[in-house]
GUZA-919446 format. One record per residue: residue number from 0; residue in three letters; y, x, z of N, C-alpha, C in turn. Coordinates in steps of 0.1 Angstrom, whole numbers. Atoms other than C-alpha are relative to their C-alpha. Example, Ala and Ser with C-alpha at 12.3 -4.5 7.8 and 13.67 -1.06 7.14 Angstrom:
% GUZA-919446
REC   seke   nuro   n.north   n.east    n.up   ca.north   ca.east   ca.up   c.north   c.east    c.up
REC      0    ALA       -12        9       0        -45       123      78        12        9       0
REC      1    SER       -11       -9       0        -11       137      71        11       -8       8
//
This chain:
% GUZA-919446
REC   seke   nuro   n.north   n.east    n.up   ca.north   ca.east   ca.up   c.north   c.east    c.up
REC      0    UNK        14       -2      -4        -69       -70     -51         0      -13       9
REC      1    UNK        -2        8      -8        -73      -103     -29       -14       -5       9
REC      2    UNK         9       -1      -7        -95      -106       2         0      -15       4
REC      3    UNK         1       13      -1       -106      -140       9       -10       -3      12
REC      4    UNK         8       -3     -15       -121      -143      50         0      -14       3
REC      5    UNK         4        7      -8       -141      -170      60        -7       -2      16
REC      6    UNK         7        0     -15       -144      -175      99       -13       -4       1
REC      7    UNK        13        7      -5       -182      -179     108        -8       -2     -12
REC      8    UNK        11        0      12       -194      -177      72         1       10      -9
REC      9    UNK         1      -13      12       -201      -145      56        -4       -4     -11
REC     10    UNK         3        3      13       -216      -159      29         9       -3     -12
REC     11    UNK       -14        7      12       -184      -178      16        10       13      -4
REC     12    UNK       -11      -12       0       -163      -144      20         0        7     -14
REC     13    UNK        -7       -7      12       -148      -131     -11        10        9      -2
REC     14    UNK        -8      -12       0       -131      -100     -23         0        4     -16
REC     15    UNK         0        2      16       -118       -98     -61        12        1      -5
REC     16    UNK        -9        0       6        -92       -99     -85         9       -7      -6
REC     17    UNK        -2       13       4        -72      -121    -102        -6       -3     -22
REC     18    UNK         7        4      15        -84      -134    -140        14        0     -10
REC     19    UNK       -10       -1      13        -63      -131    -173        13       -8       4
REC     20    UNK        -8       16      -1        -49      -169    -166         4       -2      16
REC     21    UNK        -9       -1     -14        -37      -160    -126       -14       -6      10
REC     22    UNK        10        6      -8        -70      -176    -113        -7       13      10
REC     23    UNK        11      -12      -7        -93      -160     -86       -12        4      -5
REC     24    UNK        11       -3      13       -118      -143    -108       -17        1       9
REC     25    UNK        11       -1     -12       -154      -150     -94         0       -6      13
REC     26    UNK         6        3     -13       -147      -167     -67        -7      -15       0
REC     27    UNK         5       18       6       -169      -199     -69         5      -12      12
REC     28    UNK        -8       12      -7       -149      -229     -61        -5      -12      -2
REC     29    UNK         2       14       4       -163      -263     -57         9      -11      -5
REC     30    UNK       -10        8       8       -134      -280     -72        12        6      -7
REC     31    UNK        -6       -3      14       -123      -259     -98         8       11       5
REC     32    UNK        -9      -17      -7       -100      -222     -99         4       -4       8
REC     33    UNK        -9       -3      -6        -79      -216     -79        11        8       0
REC     34    UNK       -12       -9       9        -45      -203     -90         6        8      11
REC     35    UNK        -4       -7     -10        -32      -175     -71        12        9      -3
REC     36    UNK       -12       -7       6         -5      -154     -95         9       -8       5
REC     37    UNK       -15        2       1         30      -153     -81         0      -10      14
REC     38    UNK         1        7     -15         16      -172     -46         0        6      13
REC     39    UNK        -1       -4     -10         19      -163     -10       -14        0       5
REC     40    UNK        12        2      -8        -10      -155      12        -7      -17       7
REC     41    UNK         4       13     -12         -7      -188      31         0      -12     -11
REC     42    UNK         5        8      10         -5      -208      -2       -15        0      -3
REC     43    UNK        20       -8       6        -40      -189     -16        -8      -12      11
REC     44    UNK        11        7      -9        -57      -201      17         4      -14       1
REC     45    UNK        -3       15      -2        -41      -236      20        -8       -4     -12
REC     46    UNK         8        9      12        -57      -246     -16       -14        4       3
REC     47    UNK        13       -6      -3        -89      -223      -5        -7       -9      11
REC     48    UNK         0       10      -9        -88      -245      27        -6      -14      -4
REC     49    UNK         2       13       6        -84      -279      11       -16       -3     -13
REC     50    UNK         6       -1      11       -106      -269     -16       -17       -5       9
REC     51    UNK        10       -5      -4       -138      -260       6        -3      -10      13
REC     52    UNK         5       12     -10       -133      -288      32       -10       -8      -1
REC     53    UNK        14       11       7       -156      -310       9       -14        7       4
REC     54    UNK        13       -5       1       -185      -287      19        -4        7      16
REC     55    UNK        -3       -5      -9       -175      -271      51        10       -7       9
REC     56    UNK        -8       10      -7       -167      -287      83        16       11       7
REC     57    UNK       -10       -6      -6       -130      -277      95         0       17      -5
REC     58    UNK        -2      -15       3       -129      -245      73        12       10       7
REC     59    UNK       -11       -9      -8       -106      -214      94        -3       11     -16
REC     60    UNK         1       -5      14        -96      -195      58        13       11       1
REC     61    UNK        -8       -8      -5        -75      -160      61         3        5     -14
REC     62    UNK        -2       -7      14        -65      -148      28        13       15       1
REC     63    UNK       -10      -15      -1        -47      -110      24        -3        6     -15
REC     64    UNK         2       -3      11        -38       -94      -8         1       18       4
REC     65    UNK         5      -13      -3        -49       -55       0         1        8     -10
REC     66    UNK        -4       -9       6        -41       -41     -29        10        0     -14
REC     67    UNK        -9        4      12         -8       -42     -55         0        8      -9
REC     68    UNK        -8       -9       8        -11       -10     -74         0       -2     -16
REC     69    UNK         1        5      13        -17       -30    -108        16        0      -4
REC     70    UNK       -14        4       1         18       -41    -106         8        8      -8
REC     71    UNK        -9       -9       5         43       -24    -131        10       11      12
REC     72    UNK        -7       -9     -13         61         7    -115        17        1      -4
REC     73    UNK       -10        1      -6         99         8    -110         6       15     -10
REC     74    UNK         3      -14       3        112        39    -133        19        0      -1
REC     75    UNK       -13       -2      -3        147        52    -123         3       18      -7
REC     76    UNK        -1      -10       4        163        82    -141        17        2      -7
REC     77    UNK       -15       -7       5        199        95    -157         4       11       4
REC     78    UNK        -4      -11      -9        220       113    -138         3       -2      18
REC     79    UNK         3        0      -8        204       116    -107        -8       15       0
REC     80    UNK         1      -11       0        188       146     -92       -13        4      -6
REC     81    UNK        11        1       2        154       138    -100        -2      -11      -3
REC     82    UNK         7       12       4        139       111    -122        -9       -3       9
REC     83    UNK        11        3      -4        116        92    -107       -10      -16      -2
REC     84    UNK        14       16       3         84        61    -110         0       -2      14
REC     85    UNK         2        6      -9         84        41     -80       -10      -14       0
REC     86    UNK        10       11      -6         53        18     -67         5       -7      13
REC     87    UNK       -10        9     -12         70        -8     -44       -16      -10       8
REC     88    UNK        13       11     -12         44       -21     -15         8       -9       9
REC     89    UNK       -10        8      -9         77       -32      -1        11       -9      -4
REC     90    UNK       -20        2       6        114       -50      -6         6       17       2
REC     91    UNK        -5       -6       1        132       -24     -19        13        4      -7
REC     92    UNK       -13        1       8        173       -21     -28         3       13      -6
REC     93    UNK        -4       -7       6        190        -1     -52         3       14       5
REC     94    UNK       -10      -12      -9        211        21     -24       -16        9       1
REC     95    UNK        14      -13      -3        173        37     -12        -6        0      -9
REC     96    UNK         6       -1       7        160        42     -44         3       11      -6
REC     97    UNK        -8      -11       2        189        64     -54        -1        9       8
REC     98    UNK         2       -6      -8        186        80     -25       -16        6       2
REC     99    UNK        13       -3       1        150        89     -27        -5       10     -11
REC    100    UNK        -2       -5       9        158       103     -61         9       12       2
REC    101    UNK        -7       -9      -4        178       130     -46        14       -5      -3
REC    102    UNK       -15        4       0        211       109     -51         6        4     -16
REC    103    UNK        -5       -4      17        235       114     -83        11       12       2
REC    104    UNK        -6      -13       5        247       143    -100        15       -7      -5
REC    105    UNK       -14       -2       6        283       151    -112         2       -2     -15
REC    106    UNK         0        9      14        272       138    -145         4      -16       0
REC    107    UNK         0       10       0        274       105    -135        12      -11      -5
REC    108    UNK       -12        1       0        297        84    -152         7      -12       9
REC    109    UNK       -11        7      -5        307        55    -126        -8      -13      -4
REC    110    UNK         3       18       1        283        27    -140       -22        1      -1
REC    111    UNK        15       -5       2        243        21    -132        -6      -14      -9
REC    112    UNK         3       12      12        226        -1    -159       -16       -1       7
REC    113    UNK        17        4       0        192       -23    -145         2       -9      -8
REC    114    UNK         6       11      11        171       -41    -171       -11        2       5
REC    115    UNK         9        7      -6        147       -62    -160        -7       -9     -11
REC    116    UNK        -2       11      12        123       -71    -190        -5      -13       8
REC    117    UNK         3       11      -1        111      -107    -190       -19        0       1
REC    118    UNK        15        1      -3         77      -121    -171       -10       10       3
REC    119    UNK         6      -10      -5         68       -88    -152        -1        1      15
REC    120    UNK         0        6     -15         73      -103    -118         2      -12       3
REC    121    UNK         1        9      -8         72      -131     -97        14      -12      -1
REC    122    UNK       -12        4      -5        107      -138     -90         9        2     -16
REC    123    UNK        -4        6      11        126      -156    -117        17        2      -6
REC    124    UNK       -17       -2       2        166      -148    -111         3       14       3
REC    125    UNK        -4      -13       2        182      -113    -110         5        0      21
REC    126    UNK       -10        0     -14        199      -122     -74         9       -7       4
REC    127    UNK       -17        8       2        233      -125     -65         5        5      -7
REC    128    UNK        -9       -7      14        257      -124     -88         6        8      -2
REC    129    UNK        -2      -11       3        267       -92    -104        15       -1       8
REC    130    UNK       -16       -2      -3        305       -78     -89         8       -5     -12
REC    131    UNK        -8        7      12        334       -92    -106         4       17      -8
REC    132    UNK        -4       -8      13        343       -74    -140       -14        8      -4
REC    133    UNK        13       -6       4        304       -65    -143        -5       -6     -11
REC    134    UNK         6        2       7        284       -71    -170       -13       -7      -2
REC    135    UNK        12       11      -5        255       -97    -169        -5       -3     -20
REC    136    UNK         4        6      11        244      -102    -207       -16       -2       0
REC    137    UNK        14        9      -1        211      -123    -212        -6       -1     -12
REC    138    UNK         8        3      13        191      -118    -245        -9      -13       4
REC    139    UNK         6       15       2        171      -148    -258       -14        1       5
REC    140    UNK        16       -2       3        136      -133    -254        -1       -2      20
REC    141    UNK         5        0     -17        141      -137    -209         3       15       4
REC    142    UNK        -2      -16      -6        150       -96    -204        13       -6       4
REC    143    UNK       -13        1      -6        181       -93    -180         4       12      -3
REC    144    UNK       -11       -9       2        208       -69    -182         9       -2      10
REC    145    UNK        -8       -1      -8        229       -57    -155         7       10       3
REC    146    UNK       -10       -8       4        259       -37    -154         4        8      14
REC    147    UNK        -3        0     -17        265       -24    -115        10       12       0
REC    148    UNK       -14      -13      -5        296         3    -107        -5        8      15
REC    149    UNK         3       -6     -10        291        30     -85        10       -3      11
REC    150    UNK       -15        3     -15        327        23     -65        -3      -12       5
REC    151    UNK         0       11      -8        311       -13     -57       -12        5      12
REC    152    UNK        14       -2      -8        277         3     -44         5        5      13
REC    153    UNK        -3       -8     -11        296        31     -23         7       -6       9
REC    154    UNK       -11       11     -12        324         0      -9       -11       -6       8
REC    155    UNK        14       12      -8        288       -16       4         2      -15      -3
REC    156    UNK        -1       16       7        295       -47     -20       -16       -5      -1
REC    157    UNK        12        9       0        262       -71     -14        -7        3     -13
REC    158    UNK         5       -1      18        259       -75     -53        -1       11      -6
REC    159    UNK         1      -12       6        262       -43     -61       -14        7       4
REC    160    UNK        11       -9      -7        228       -32     -38       -10      -13      -5
REC    161    UNK        10        8       4        201       -56     -58       -13        5       5
REC    162    UNK        13        0      -2        166       -61     -46        -5        7     -15
REC    163    UNK         9       -8      20        146       -41     -75       -13       -6       1
REC    164    UNK        13        7      -3        115       -58     -83       -10       10     -14
REC    165    UNK        11      -11      11         81       -41    -101         9       -3     -11
REC    166    UNK        -1        0      12         89       -31    -137        18       -1      -6
REC    167    UNK       -15        0       5        130       -28    -135        -3       15      -7
REC    168    UNK        -2      -13       4        143         0    -154        16        2       3
REC    169    UNK       -16       -4      -7        174        18    -136         4       12     -10
REC    170    UNK        -1      -15       5        192        45    -154        18       -3       4
REC    171    UNK       -19      -10       0        228        63    -143         2        5      -6
REC    172    UNK        -9       -2      12        249        64    -168         5       16       1
REC    173    UNK        -6      -17       0        259       100    -179        17        0      -3
REC    174    UNK       -14        0       7        297       108    -187        -1        5      -9
REC    175    UNK         7      -11      14        298       127    -220        12       10       5
REC    176    UNK        -7      -10      -4        312       159    -213        12        5      -9
REC    177    UNK       -11       -8       5        342       182    -225        -3       16       6
REC    178    UNK         4      -14      -5        335       218    -223        13        9       1
REC    179    UNK       -13       -9      -4        357       245    -211        -7       14       3
REC    180    UNK         9      -10       4        346       281    -224        11       11      -1
REC    181    UNK        -7       -8      -5        362       315    -222         7        6       8
REC    182    UNK        -6       -9     -14        389       331    -201         2       -9       8
REC    183    UNK        -1        7     -12        384       308    -175       -10        6      12
REC    184    UNK        15       -7      -9        364       314    -141       -10       -4       3
REC    185    UNK        13        6      -1        337       292    -140        -3      -11     -16
REC    186    UNK         1        5      19        332       282    -183       -13       -9       8
REC    187    UNK        14       11      -1        312       247    -182         3      -13      -4
REC    188    UNK        -6       20       3        309       210    -188         8       -3       9
REC    189    UNK        -9        7     -10        335       189    -173        -3      -14      -2
REC    190    UNK        -1        7      -2        326       160    -167         7      -18       4
REC    191    UNK        -8        7      -1        351       130    -167        -2      -14       3
REC    192    UNK         6       12      -2        350        96    -151        17       -7      -1
REC    193    UNK        -8       10       6        383        86    -164        16       10     -11
REC    194    UNK        -6       -5      11        414       102    -186        -1       14       4
REC    195    UNK         4      -14      -2        410       143    -187        16        3      -8
REC    196    UNK       -10       -7       5        443       164    -196        -7       13      -1
REC    197    UNK         2      -15       2        440       202    -210         0        3      17
REC    198    UNK        -2       -4     -16        455       213    -177       -11       -6       9
REC    199    UNK        11        8     -13        432       193    -152       -11        6      -4
REC    200    UNK        13        2       5        402       199    -174        -1       22       3
REC    201    UNK        -1      -15      -4        413       243    -172        -3        1      17
REC    202    UNK         1        1     -20        417       236    -131       -14        0       3
REC    203    UNK        10        5      -4        384       220    -130       -12       16      -2
REC    204    UNK         5      -11       6        369       251    -147         2       11       9
REC    205    UNK        -2      -16      -4        382       275    -123        15        3       1
REC    206    UNK       -10       -1       5        412       277    -136         1       14      -9
REC    207    UNK        -1       -6       8        425       307    -160        -3       14       4
REC    208    UNK         6      -13      -1        406       344    -156        17       12       0
REC    209    UNK       -11      -12       2        430       376    -151         4        4     -12
REC    210    UNK        -4       -6      17        429       384    -189        -5      -12      -3
REC    211    UNK         1       15       6        432       346    -201        12        5      -9
REC    212    UNK       -17        5       4        463       342    -224        -1      -11      -5
REC    213    UNK        -8       12       0        481       314    -219         4       -7      -9
REC    214    UNK        -7        4      12        496       311    -251        -7        0     -11
REC    215    UNK        17        2      10        461       309    -271        -6       -5       5
REC    216    UNK        16       12      -2        440       280    -263         0       -8     -14
REC    217    UNK         3        9      16        424       264    -294       -12       -8      11
REC    218    UNK        11       10       1        407       230    -289        -9       -6     -11
REC    219    UNK        11        6      14        377       222    -312         2      -15       2
REC    220    UNK         2       13       1        374       183    -322        -4        1      -8
REC    221    UNK         5        9       7        351       163    -339         1      -14      -5
REC    222    UNK        -5       10       5        365       138    -358        -9       -8     -13
REC    223    UNK        12        8       8        337       116    -377        -6       14      -8
REC    224    UNK         7      -11      10        323       145    -402        12       13      -3
REC    225    UNK       -12      -13       4        352       170    -402        -1        4      19
REC    226    UNK         0       -5     -17        363       192    -369        16        5      -5
REC    227    UNK       -13       -6      -3        399       198    -360         3        7      11
REC    228    UNK        -2       -8      -9        417       226    -345        11       -3       4
REC    229    UNK       -12        2      -5        445       219    -320         3       12       7
REC    230    UNK        -5      -11      -9        464       249    -308        10       -5       9
REC    231    UNK        -8       -1     -13        481       252    -273         5        8       5
REC    232    UNK        -7       -7     -10        502       267    -251         0       -6      12
REC    233    UNK         0        5     -17        495       262    -215        15        6       9
REC    234    UNK        -9       -7      -4        525       284    -205        17      -16      -2
REC    235    UNK        -9        9       1        550       255    -223        -7      -17       6
REC    236    UNK         7        9      -7        528       228    -210         8        1      14
REC    237    UNK        -2        6     -13        534       235    -174        18        3       2
REC    238    UNK       -15        2       0        573       245    -182         5      -17      -5
REC    239    UNK        -8       13       6        576       208    -197         8        2     -13
REC    240    UNK        -4        1      16        584       220    -232        -9       -7      -7
REC    241    UNK         9        8       5        551       206    -243        -6      -12       8
REC    242    UNK         7        9      -5        534       176    -235       -14        3       0
REC    243    UNK        13       -5      -4        500       179    -219        -9       -8      -9
REC    244    UNK         8        4       9        470       171    -245       -12       -6       8
REC    245    UNK        11        9      -1        448       141    -239       -18        5      -2
REC    246    UNK        13       -6       3        412       153    -241       -10      -15      -1
REC    247    UNK        11        8       0        385       135    -256       -15        5       2
REC    248    UNK        22       -4       0        342       135    -252         0        7     -13
REC    249    UNK         7      -12      15        327       167    -269        12        8      -1
REC    250    UNK       -11      -11       5        364       188    -272        -6       11       6
REC    251    UNK         6      -16      -4        355       223    -267        14        6       0
REC    252    UNK       -10       -7       2        383       243    -252        -3       13       0
REC    253    UNK         2      -19       0        385       282    -259        10        2       5
REC    254    UNK       -16      -12      -3        408       300    -240        -1       16      -5
REC    255    UNK         5      -15       4        411       334    -254         2        8       8
REC    256    UNK         1       -9     -10        407       366    -240        11       10      -3
REC    257    UNK        -9      -13       2        434       397    -240        -6       10     -12
REC    258    UNK         9      -11       9        426       421    -267       -14       -4      -8
REC    259    UNK        10        9      11        401       395    -287         2       -7      -9
REC    260    UNK        -4        5       9        406       382    -316        -5      -18      -1
REC    261    UNK         2        9      -1        409       346    -319       -12       -8     -12
REC    262    UNK        15        8       9        381       318    -329         4       -8      -7
REC    263    UNK        -2       12      10        381       301    -360        -6      -12       1
REC    264    UNK        11        6       0        351       283    -359        -2       -5      15
REC    265    UNK         5        0     -10        338       258    -331       -12       10       6
REC    266    UNK        16       -4      -2        311       276    -309       -12      -10      -4
REC    267    UNK        15        8       3        278       262    -311        -5       -2      19
REC    268    UNK         1        1     -15        273       244    -275       -16      -12       0
REC    269    UNK        14        7      -4        241       233    -260         5      -14       9
REC    270    UNK        -3        9      -9        235       199    -242         2        1      13
REC    271    UNK         1      -11     -12        227       219    -213       -12      -16       9
REC    272    UNK         7       15       1        199       183    -209       -16       10      -3
REC    273    UNK        14       -6       6        164       194    -206        -8       -8      -2
REC    274    UNK         6       10       4        139       181    -224       -11       -3       9
REC    275    UNK        13        4      -7        113       161    -206       -13       -8      -8
REC    276    UNK        10       -1       9         80       165    -218       -10      -11      10
REC    277    UNK        13        8     -12         54       149    -184         9      -10       1
REC    278    UNK        -5       11      -8         62       117    -166         6        5       7
REC    279    UNK        -8       -5     -13         86       119    -138       -12       -6       8
REC    280    UNK         8        2      -9         66       120    -106         5      -13       9
REC    281    UNK         0        9      -6         55        92     -88         3       -2      16
REC    282    UNK         0        7     -13         69        75     -54        -5      -11       4
REC    283    UNK         6       12      -4         53        53     -34        11       -3      12
REC    284    UNK        -7        8      -6         77        28     -11        -8       -8       8
REC    285    UNK         9        6      -7         58        16      16         2        1      15
//
């Protein structure tokens, strides 16, 4: 929504929106349509002044953009406390929006995906070049995709904190879980950001409980269409007799309880992710 004010000439004042081709829709212009899409207030005012100078003596024109609510929203989801949609009324960077979403969760894998659909904003470039080692594939239809590492963002690197534009889709990538269940103090999924071994996973789950059988640990591993069972003895691993087992995403570690029969089949594990039905809440950055 644009407001055009002619100082001292109320009959020429105008307020309206843009037409589909980007012109000031409905403004009576003596010199043809006035293009306004992706132009600043001063640029539009300059064209209006030039055109109306043919019928007005030294027109004083002020142009204000008074409503930007029809601009596309920014969507932020993934491994954040709260998935959010943002309406940007002023420039905002990635770090600010992550904070507004409550910050990252422990599921964050270490990478943030920034997808920019083509032709939704006036800016033609993504901004500063990505950090060294990041990926910036560009599709043939003009869409842009950038991978930002959380490590670079926390280190304060400028290129890892880009300016976010209306229509951007930001996804904080989730790590793939490893599940630790049975006789541990805090059975839970473990989200690893690097290599994860059996002993480290058990420590991350609070360690063994007092009734755990350290010689009876089962790893259920899915390999293509079949399930594989790996038996492990934590005592032998700690004493250096057996090597520590490197885990894979979606492994299930079941630590046996003393006095209970050993599991023969992998347990059914839920994803732990809530199904999102409604749209995320809308926040206005102004």
